[in-house]
C-alpha positions, 0 to 999 in steps of 0.5 A: 715849423722853424722849431722843427727845423732847428732841431733837425739841424742840431741832430745833423750837426751833432751826428756829423761832429760825433763821428769818430776820427780814424785812429791807429792801434796804439802799437803804431807810432812815429819811430816804429819798426815794421817787420821786413819780408812779411805781410805786415798787418796795420789796423785801427778804428774809425766810424763804421763804414768809413773809408781809410786810405793807407800810403807807405813806401810806395804802397797804397791800400784802401780799407773800410771800417766794419760795423764795429768800427774796426779796419785793417790793411795788409802791406806787402813784404818789404826789405830792410830800409827807411826811414819812411813816413806813413799817411792814413786818410779818412775823415782826418789825416794821420802822418807817422814819421821816421819809420824803419823796416827791419826785425821786430823782437818781443822781450818778455818774462819776469824780473830778469827781463825787466831788469834795466840797463841802469842796474846791469854791470858797467851801466854808466859806460853802457848807457853813454855809448847807447846811440843806436838810431836804427834801434827803436824801443817800445815799452808796454806799460805794466797792467792787468785785465781779466779780458783781452784788451786792444789798447796800450795807452801812453806808449810810443816807439822811441830811438835808442839813446842814452836817455831812452835806454837806461830804464829799458830791459837790459837783456833786450837791449844787449840782445838787440845791440849785438844782433844788429851788429851781426845782421846790419838791419834796423831792430825794433824791441817790444819790451813786455815784462813784469817781475815776479810773474808765472807763465800761466798769467802770460797765457790766454784763457782759451789756451790755459783752460785747455790743459787738464788741471786748468779746465775749471779756471775760466770762471775764476778768470771771468769773475776776477774784478780788477776794478774792485780787487785793490779795494778789497785787498785794502779793506780785508787787511785793515779789518784783520789789522784793526786799521793801519799805523798812522806813521812809522815809530819803531825806530824812533821809539826803539822797539828793539830794546828789551824793555819795550812794552809789547802788551798791544803786540799781536802773535804769529807762529814763525817761521811763516810768511805773513800772508800765509798767517792771514795778513794778505797784501801786507807790504811794509815794515813789521817788527818781531820780538822773541824772548828766551832764557840763558843759564850762566853756563851758557854765556858764550859767543853764539850764532843766531840763525833765522833762515830766509827773510823776505826781503830786508831785515835788521836784527838786534839781540838785547838791543844791540844790532847783530846783522842786517841784510837788504833785498836778499830774500833767498839768503839764510841769515846767520848772524854772530852774537858776541858773548858780552851781548848775552845775559843770565835769564831773559834775553830778547831777539828783535827783527825788523822785516821790510817787504815791498812786493809780494809776500814777506816774513820768514820763509825757511822751515822750522829747523832753520830758526835756532840759537846756537851756543857751542853744540847746543841748539835752542829752537826759535820756532814757535810763537813770536810777538809782532807789530806792524809799523808801516803799511805801504798803501799800494794795493793792486791786483797781482798778476798771479791771482789768476791766469791770463791777466798779463796776456790780456793786457800786455800781449793781446794788444800787440797781436798781430803786429808783425814780428821776427820772434820772441826772447823770454826770461822767466821761470823763477816764479814757476819753480814751485811747480817745476815739473808742470812747466814742461807742459804750461811753458810749451803751451804758452809758446804754442798759444802765442804762435797760434794767436799771432798767426805767423807760423812757428816763429822763433821763440828763444829763452833763457835757462835759469842762472845759478843761484843761492848757496851751493849745497854740500850734498847732492839732493833733489832741487826744484830749480834743477827741475825747472831747468830740465822742463826748460830744456825739454821745451826745445822739442818745439820747432824753432826754439832756442835756449841760452844757458846761464848756469855760470853767470848767476850770483849766489846772493842775488836772483838778479845777476848783473851780467845781462850782457852775456845773457843778451849775447848768448840769446843773440847767438841762438837767434843767428842760428834759429832765426837766421840760419847761420852756421854757427855754434849757438849752444853749449854741450847738451846731454845726448846718451849714456852708456854703462860699462862696469862701474863707469858711465860714459856720457855723450853730448850734442852741440860740442862744437869744436870739442869739449872744454874744462875750465880747470888747470888740472882737467877735473870736471866738477858738479857730476853726481851718480847713483845706483838702483837705491837712488841715493846720489853721491858726488862723482869723478869725471874726466874727458875722453875725446868728446865724451865724458867718463863718470864714476864714484867710489860709492856706486859699484853698479851705476844707474843714474848720472846727474850734472849740475843738479842744484840751484847753484852748481858753484864749481861748474866748469864744463863748456865747449871750446866756443866758450858756451856752458853745458846745460844741467841734465839728469839721465834718470826720470825718478820722481822729484820734489815738484811732481804733481804740484799745480797752480793752487799748491 
């Protein structure tokens, strides 16, 4: 009998001690901002059936954990203010301190949203002055999942200070700082972004599989095994390479010298990204070598054209360095080769390529690889020898492998935390399928709004900045098509677009002037989210009228008038075409709030395009409020990304 009693006591004790503590969802912590003027949901977990009492700012709410151990209360709308404490009582007691009530904004997208304050212009001064105790920052750790998650481990709200802001999103911070100065309420910024990611990975499984081209993606998402994928990537790469190098040897053994023994080197047909050649998930340093012959008559100063290289390179000719670029994956390499470096007979080109993220190697088309001496061009495309010198052993599932991986891990755990709206900077990774972005991006916005159940909250986004070398002649362009898809997204209610076509950098996909990007987003917020009577957008195409050999273009959002930043008054970056669809550079001039466009090469105009390129470097059209006009085209002719989708 005593033994039975002892066992019963042990069971009772273990059951009692095993009861789960009352917990809050990870998005709730000290220093947070709760959304004003909204029924704010607060939720967490507890032992099934446990009663929970939450007290905050004069309100007291009771809840009971359901069979799954989940509980939720809804706070009545509150005006801006604080700081306040929040108390949650159940089996245990939780007290959260220093809570403000104000406006909360999600800051999401890819690398230009992820780009930190410490790497923006005037960073040292900006960080030193970042003392804003009524602005709070929350950083969502980067993680992938093929199923929706509820947890955000190791994340807490922090007061904005020089220490906490330096690695925070620059666009997010400058937006929040400028907004707070305008509306004078506490601001909460939740940063959830990941460089190099596409819109599809930020979209839920239910939403993305509702689109025609994604109907069968549900099974692919379900079968994506995050836990084993990293090991699979490593094992597959080891097998194809025959193992990884133990240490880096290329520079110490001087593999750039022509006499280097290449007998154990592999071969690869260039140009190509090495992932496309079968070396998937290879990040590190890879050497390439190519021999070519010259005659005595050909010995003259030359140019070596290698096209675009992802991401860094050092290049030698006959053992002498002729060029180097760091993290410039969209810059075409053109290196001068002095005549004295060349010799009759065999010559050697050696290129050490370094890539730390995503895909590496030679990214241009074959015609971009050549050696030019005078008028002669020697093609360099074809078989090169290569050797892997370093492998970065950082094998992780990549967010773009299948859709929904980042929605599940980095957005779903935030829902339904009360927010004022979203700011978004993304699109670069969707340029291979720009036309489809006119479907997938609005779908993402509708997806978030539906899941948050807060109505059509404001969703503000950045149109892609100018980037890469300016083109000499008009041509089709994927980046221009992406910008058009972004502009078309403005058809959704409560959306706004910050145009950045004039503040990019030709040689850097991450322009440093994030202050202006944040400021333009803030202007959009004042109009869309707060109903301020301000000019929040630059001129946007409205209509075209043809009169003879001229086109007359009308605009919305002219503000107090159109403005041309040119002492001569000429408007740059216009193109015109006739029925043959052949575009030519066009002339343009102001006529009040309209623009008259014509071209000596087009007698009967049919279509006009403006700033239709990756980098319209001579852009100079604004309204008098200083906001740039958005690129546009009047035609709907087939582009270079029509029909492209996720697997293309």
